[in-house]
C-alpha positions, 0 to 999 in steps of 0.5 A: 781112703776117701774117693777124692783122696785117691786121685788128689795127686798126679802120678808121673808115668814113665815114658814109653817108646812106641814102635810100629804106629806110623809115627816114625822111628823113635816116636815118644809117647808122653804119659803125663796128663795133657802133656805134649802131644798126648792126653791120657784119661784121668786115673779116676775110673777105678775109684769111681767104679769101686767107691762110687758106682759099686760102693754108693747106692745113690750114685748107682741109682742115678747111673742106672736111671740114665743107663736104662733110658739111654739103652732103650733107643734104637738107631736109624738113619735120618734124611737130611732134607725130609727128616724121615727116619729109615733103616738100612743093612748098614745099621747091622753092626750097631744092632749086633755090635759083637757076638751075642751083643745088642744095641742096648748093651752097646749103649749101656756100656757107652753110658757107663764109661761116660758117667765114670770116666767122661769118655767112651771109646768104641773101635770097629774091627771088621764086622764087629765093635770092640769097647776100649776101657777108657782109662787104658786109652791115650789120645794122640794129637798134633797141631790141633788134630787127633791122629789116633788112640793108643790102647794099653791092653790090661793096663799100662805097663802090662803089655806093649801099647797098640795104636789105632788110627782115628778113623777106626775109633768112635770117641764119645765125650759129651761133657768136655774137660775144661782143662783138656782139648779132647778129653771128656769129664765125668759128671761125678767129678763136681760132686765127689765131696757130696759122695764122700759126705754120703759115704761118711753118713752111711758110716755114721749110721753103721757106727751108731748101731754098733755103739749101743744104738744111741748117741754118745753117753757119759757116766759120772761118779761122785768119788774117785774110782780105783785104778783099772776100774774105768777100763773095767766099767767100759768093757762091761758096758760095751758087753752089755749095752753095745751094738744093735742088740744092746736095747737093755735097761741100764742099772748103775750103782755107786752113785753113777750118773748117766748123761747123753751127750751130742745130738740125736739123729732127729735133732741134727736133722740127719735125714734132711742133710743126707737127702740134700746131698743125694739131690745134689748128686742126682742134679749133677747126673741130670736126673730129677730126684723123683725119677731116681726115687730119692726122698726130696723127689718123693715128697712131691710125687704125683703123676703130673710131677713125674710126667714133667720130670720124665720130660725134663730128663728126656729133653734135657739129658737124654736127647743131647746124649743120644745126638752126640752119641750118634755123631760119634758112632757115625765114624764106625758106620757107613752112613748113606749120602744125604743122611745122618745117623740118628736115634729112634725113641718111638718104642720107649714107653716112658717117653710116650705121651698120654692117649688124650694128649696124643689125640689132641696133637693128632687133631691139631696136625690134621687141622693144619694139614687140611688148611695147608692142602686147601692153600695149595701145598702138595700132600707129600710136602705137608706130611714132611713138614708136619713130621719134621716140624719144618715149614721150609719143606712145604712145596706149592702146587701153583694153584690157589683156592677160589676163596683167594680171588680178589673180591672185585666186580670184574673178578666176580663177572669173570668168574660167573662168565667162565662157565657160560663161555665154556657151554657155548663152545 
């Protein structure tokens, strides 16, 4: 069964009465999708994992590229006014989210869930974080407000659901589902047919080698064959020339004529057709083909192209995801007043500029700092403004350079007389 066929229909799940949730006696959780006061995560997660992430090399490569870069970031707090990054003991829960866990593992799990389910749910339980499998979560809401999350441990129907208030759960859904208010959408959804096509082409190649490693062939005879002779000829042909080891010379008798029917892989431009589908999958994932190592990307593989593609990948895909993930995780972290949870990419090698470009940038910033200092701005505010790229952070000393005095005779006379008067006194 193809990937899209597994979720083409909706299952009508039974209604369950939920007790002890704070909703009052007899509160009913409707388990239909986006029905009533409940939004359930679509039942595509298992299919996307099995037939997509685990069953398709292109999907795996795209998600792996996203995961590897996304998990490299570190968490910091950022001052809302100066934009400076700083650390705090409050970040310990993100640095060690669970026993033996790391920041990278937390981000990797969140990226996997968002790519495959469109949603990631992280719950704080004391001094540790717990990842909630997304397809076992229902979003409870009322009057345009999320009230909490219902979690079905081990899947619906196996255990009694547990209710978690909205304050305990960080819900990250960077791509909103257009038919839902609070649920996110996986980026795999628009390219499900491309994934199915890629799986079909992989199956075609397998069958190609299992059937004489050539296109379909037709054997014609001038005379009518005896009953059962056709089946015997077919069995003998498959035994001698079938499969990937069937590279043998065919010798036919009785006036048989061997003809090839259908197109070869070269004639049908199989590689180009498959590469086009791969590129669409990578584009949906926001990863340039050259980063993944796909055929279309490698055709333009140069150092400059790779650097440009990496910058596009970081600026267009990763940075928005880092920002939205920080906003979601702020719910489970004690953020200091006047600051916000932010990400730090300074130690990510893939995002570092070349030595020459960094030296040129430093030269430009130094010249700007010198000009601003001469103009009378404070040194600390200049550093903050250039670091945050925000000129509104500049603070003036109230003093101006002598070069800014008006060029008039009175001003010149006053400037020349000032030292003399000081000497007389």
